[in-house]
C-alpha positions in Angstrom: 10.6 -12.2 -24.9 11.1 -11.0 -21.3 14.8 -11.4 -20.2 15.4 -13.7 -17.3 17.4 -12.4 -14.2 21.1 -13.0 -14.4 23.2 -14.8 -11.8 24.2 -11.6 -10.0 20.5 -10.7 -9.6 19.6 -14.1 -8.2 22.6 -14.0 -5.9 21.5 -10.6 -4.5 17.9 -11.9 -4.1 19.1 -15.0 -2.2 21.3 -12.8 0.1 18.4 -10.5 0.8 16.1 -13.5 1.6 18.8 -14.9 3.9 18.4 -11.7 6.0 14.6 -12.4 6.2 15.3 -16.0 7.0 17.5 -15.0 9.9 14.8 -12.6 11.2 12.3 -15.5 11.0 14.6 -17.8 12.9 15.1 -15.1 15.6 11.3 -14.7 15.9 11.0 -18.5 16.2 13.7 -18.6 19.0 11.8 -15.8 20.9 8.5 -17.7 20.5 6.8 -14.7 18.8 4.7 -16.8 16.4 5.8 -14.6 13.5 8.1 -16.9 11.6 5.5 -18.7 9.6 3.8 -15.5 8.5 7.2 -14.0 7.6 8.3 -16.9 5.5 4.9 -17.4 3.8 4.8 -13.7 3.0 8.3 -13.9 1.5 7.1 -16.8 -0.8 3.9 -15.1 -1.8 5.8 -11.9 -2.5 8.3 -13.7 -4.7 5.6 -15.5 -6.8 3.4 -12.4 -7.0 6.2 -10.0 -8.1 7.5 -12.5 -10.6 4.0 -12.9 -12.1 3.7 -9.1 -12.2 7.0 -8.7 -14.0 5.8 -11.0 -16.7 2.4 -9.3 -17.2 3.4 -5.7 -16.6 4.1 -4.8 -20.2 0.6 -5.9 -21.1 -0.8 -3.8 -18.2 1.1 -0.8 -19.5 -0.6 -1.2 -22.9 -4.0 -0.4 -21.3 -5.4 2.9 -22.7 -8.9 2.9 -21.3 -9.5 4.9 -18.1 -12.3 2.5 -17.3 -9.9 -0.4 -17.5 -7.5 1.5 -15.2 -10.3 2.0 -12.7 -11.3 -1.6 -12.9 -7.8 -2.7 -12.1 -7.5 -0.3 -9.2 -10.8 -1.5 -7.9 -9.4 -5.0 -7.8 -6.4 -3.7 -5.8 -8.8 -2.1 -3.3 -10.8 -5.3 -2.9 -7.8 -7.5 -2.2 -6.2 -4.9 0.1 -9.5 -4.4 1.9 -9.7 -8.1 2.6 -6.2 -8.0 4.1 -7.1 -5.1 6.3 -10.3 -6.7 7.4 -8.5 -9.7 8.8 -7.4 -7.3 11.7 -11.0 -6.5 12.7 -13.4 -8.4 14.9 -16.1 -8.3 12.2 -14.2 -9.2 9.0 -17.1 -9.1 6.5 -18.2 -5.6 7.5 -14.6 -4.4 7.7 -13.9 -5.8 4.3 -16.6 -3.7 2.7 -15.7 -0.6 4.7 -12.0 -0.9 3.9 -12.5 -1.5 0.2 -14.8 1.5 0.0 -12.3 3.6 2.0 -9.4 2.6 -0.3 -11.5 3.3 -3.4 -12.4 6.7 -2.1 -8.7 7.5 -1.5 -8.0 6.6 -5.2 -10.9 8.7 -6.4 -9.9 11.7 -4.4 -6.2 11.7 -5.1 -5.4 10.2 -8.5 -7.7 12.3 -10.7 -6.7 15.5 -8.9 -3.0 14.8 -9.4 -3.5 13.9 -13.1 -5.7 16.9 -13.8 -3.2 19.3 -12.0 -0.3 17.8 -14.0 1.5 16.5 -11.0 1.4 13.0 -12.5 0.8 11.7 -16.0 -2.6 10.2 -16.8 -1.3 7.2 -18.7 -1.3 3.7 -17.3 2.5 3.6 -16.8 2.0 6.3 -14.1 -1.6 5.7 -12.8 -1.3 2.0 -12.0 2.1 2.0 -10.1 1.1 5.1 -8.2 -2.3 3.7 -7.5 -0.9 0.5 -6.2 1.4 2.4 -4.0 -1.5 4.5 -2.7 -3.7 1.4 -2.0 -0.8 -0.5 -0.3 0.0 2.4 2.0 -3.7 3.0 2.7 -4.1 -0.7 3.5 -1.3 -0.5 6.1 -2.9 2.4 7.9 -6.4 0.9 7.8 -5.0 -2.4 9.1 -3.3 -0.5 12.0 -6.6 1.4 12.7 -8.6 -1.8 12.7 -6.1 -3.5 15.0 -6.0 -0.6 17.5 -9.6 0.4 17.5 -11.2 0.6 21.0 -14.9 0.5 21.5 -14.9 3.5 23.8 -12.5 5.6 21.8 -12.4 4.3 18.3 -10.8 7.4 16.9 -7.7 6.6 18.9 -7.0 3.8 16.5 -7.2 6.2 13.6 -4.8 8.7 15.2 -2.3 5.9 15.9 -2.6 4.5 12.4 -1.5 7.9 11.0 1.7 8.1 13.0 4.0 6.0 10.7 3.2 7.9 7.4 3.4 11.3 9.1 6.7 10.4 10.9 8.1 9.2 7.5 7.3 12.6 6.0 8.8 14.4 9.0 12.2 12.7 8.7 12.3 12.7 4.9 15.7 14.1 3.9 17.1 13.9 7.4 16.9 10.2 8.4 15.0 8.7 5.5 15.9 8.8 1.8 12.7 7.6 0.1 12.9 5.0 -2.6 11.7 7.1 -5.6 14.2 9.9 -4.7 17.1 7.4 -4.5 16.0 5.6 -7.6 15.8 8.8 -9.7 19.1 10.0 -8.4 20.8 6.7 -9.2 19.2 6.9 -12.7 20.9 10.2 -13.3 18.0 12.7 -12.5 18.7 16.1 -11.0 18.4 15.9 -7.2 15.8 18.7 -7.2 13.7 16.9 -9.8 13.9 13.7 -7.7 13.0 15.5 -4.5 9.9 17.1 -6.2 8.7 13.8 -7.5 9.2 12.1 -4.1 7.3 14.9 -2.3 4.4 14.5 -4.7 4.2 10.8 -3.7 4.7 11.4 0.0 2.0 14.1 0.1 -0.3 11.7 -1.9 0.3 8.9 0.6 -0.5 11.1 3.6 -3.7 12.4 2.1 -4.8 9.1 0.6 -4.1 7.2 3.8 -6.1 9.6 5.9 -8.9 9.5 3.4 -8.9 5.7 3.4 -9.0 5.6 7.2 -11.7 8.2 7.6 -14.0 6.7 5.0 -13.4 3.2 6.3 -14.1 4.4 9.9 -17.3 6.2 8.9 -18.5 3.3 6.7 -17.8 0.8 9.4 -19.8 2.9 11.9 -22.7 3.1 9.4 -22.6 -0.7 8.9 -22.6 -1.4 12.6 -25.6 0.9 13.2 -27.5 -0.7 10.3 -26.7 -4.2 11.5 -29.3 -4.4 14.4 -32.0 -2.9 12.2 -31.4 -5.6 9.6 -31.3 -8.4 12.2 
């Protein structure tokens, strides 16, 4: 039986949502046309995370690496669809982004597992894989949104600015979530810093891989399109 959240948890959640609601109201006041997307995203996030909380213990029982790969492939397809919505040819961009995100998983996760940087069990692979796919999705979305026909690589360079800047200020301006969580849980600061650096390095490498493969795949699809027409 999964315990339900207590009153303090619900109060904190409501307080945090109120901040988002105020931001949405401000966006509405400034006529930015963002408030609907912000509020809809908050509702979707609530439902999706609650569903995840209820099924996570079953996911963690998965032992098969093929089942892990299938689940991560599902993540890539859904994330690829989200990124593709920022491109002028969504169907081609969906395929390109999904392949790019899958390539990032294939490059990073097995290497980290084999090297011993992360455990190969589902409890490690799935959360880290979802983090990898989500960050890759963000960079690919930025790349698609900023791609220019005459200088398409400029979109890729701009998309990599946020993850690289995050790493540059880690420990100076930004205390990343894994580091803070481990320290609050009682882990030694050096242990927490090492674990966080593994994740940050993984995010940079995987995001760049996702962007490059998506970019190259999209170029290939665009060149093949006239021939198929």
